[in-house]
N, C-alpha and C positions, 0 to 999 in steps of 0.2 A: 504494500500500500504506500502511495506517495505521501511523504511526511513533510508538512509545512509549518514553519515558524512565522507567526505574525506579531509584529512589534508596533504598538501605537499607544500613545498616552491618553487616548479617548476610549474609555471602556465601552461605550455604545457602539463605536466603530469596530472594535475588537470582537465584541459579541456577535454583531451582524455578519462580519466576515467569517467568523468561526462557524456559524450556523449554515451559511451559504456553501462554504467549502466542504463542510462535513456532509451535507446533503448531496454534494457532487461526488462524494466517494473518497475524499481526501482525509487523512489523519491530520488534525490541526492542534498545535499548541500555541498559546498566546503569552505575551509579555507586555506589561504596562509601561515599560520604559527601556531605554537603550541598554543600561547596565544589566538588567534582568534578562534582556534578549541575548546579550553576549554570553552571559552565564549559561543560559539554556542551550545556545548554539554549541558552546564548548563541551557540555556534558551530554549532548544528544547527537543523533544522526539525522540531519534534515536534508531533504532533497531540494528544497527551495526556501528562501526567506523573503517575506514581504515586510518592508519597514516604512514607517512614516519618516519624514525628513526632520520636521521641526518638533523637537521634544526637549523638555528640560533635562539637564544633566548631559549624558551621552546622547547625541542626536543621530539621525540616520546616516550622516556622513561618517561618524565614528563607527557605526555598525558595519558599514560597507568596508571601511579601511581595515577593521578587525578581520572580517571574513576574507578579504583579499590577501591578508598577511597570515592567515591560519594554515593549518595542514589540509584544508579543503577550499582552496582559493577559487575553484571553478564552480562553486555552489551558485546557481542562478539567484539573482536578487531583483525583486520588483520594488520600485519606489512609489509611494503614494503620498500626496501632499495637497493641501489647499493653497500652497504657495509654490506654484510650478516653476517660478524663476530660480528656486533653490535647487532644481535638478541639474543645473549647469555644472559641468566639470565633475560629475559623480558618475562612476561607471555602473549603470543599471542595465539589466537585460530587457526591462520594460518599465514604463512609468505610467502612472494614472493620476490625473488631477481630480481631487475630491470636489464634488460628488461624482462618482462614476458608476456606470451600469455593472452590477455584479456579474452578469453574463459575460461581459468583456474580460473581466478578471479571470473567470473560470476558463474561458477560451485561451487566454494568454498563458495560463498555467499549463493547460494541456499541450499547447504548442511548444512551450519550453521543455516539458517533460519528454516530448518526442525527440527533441534535439539532443538530449543527454543520453537517451537509450541507445 
């Protein structure tokens, strides 16, 4: 089963994404901020990470940098943000500006999962 880590400081968004992705057949874990997300990434095996950009403490850029410097640097990363200008100069495999259709997110995940296999 495809295992996804979702990091966002907005609980309602985390819960909604978890419900949608779980119904689409993915195993989903959530983290309420960047540091928790990095800890979960380090202790788990995730096929893909979805992260918000603008979060207090460690932000999405920090999460991306950590993943790219980890022992799993090729893990696909999707960026989500209500501030799309912050996507500049960050290496994401896909980006979504909030609000976005959940169907598009699911399709993007499926597309990325086929590229890795």
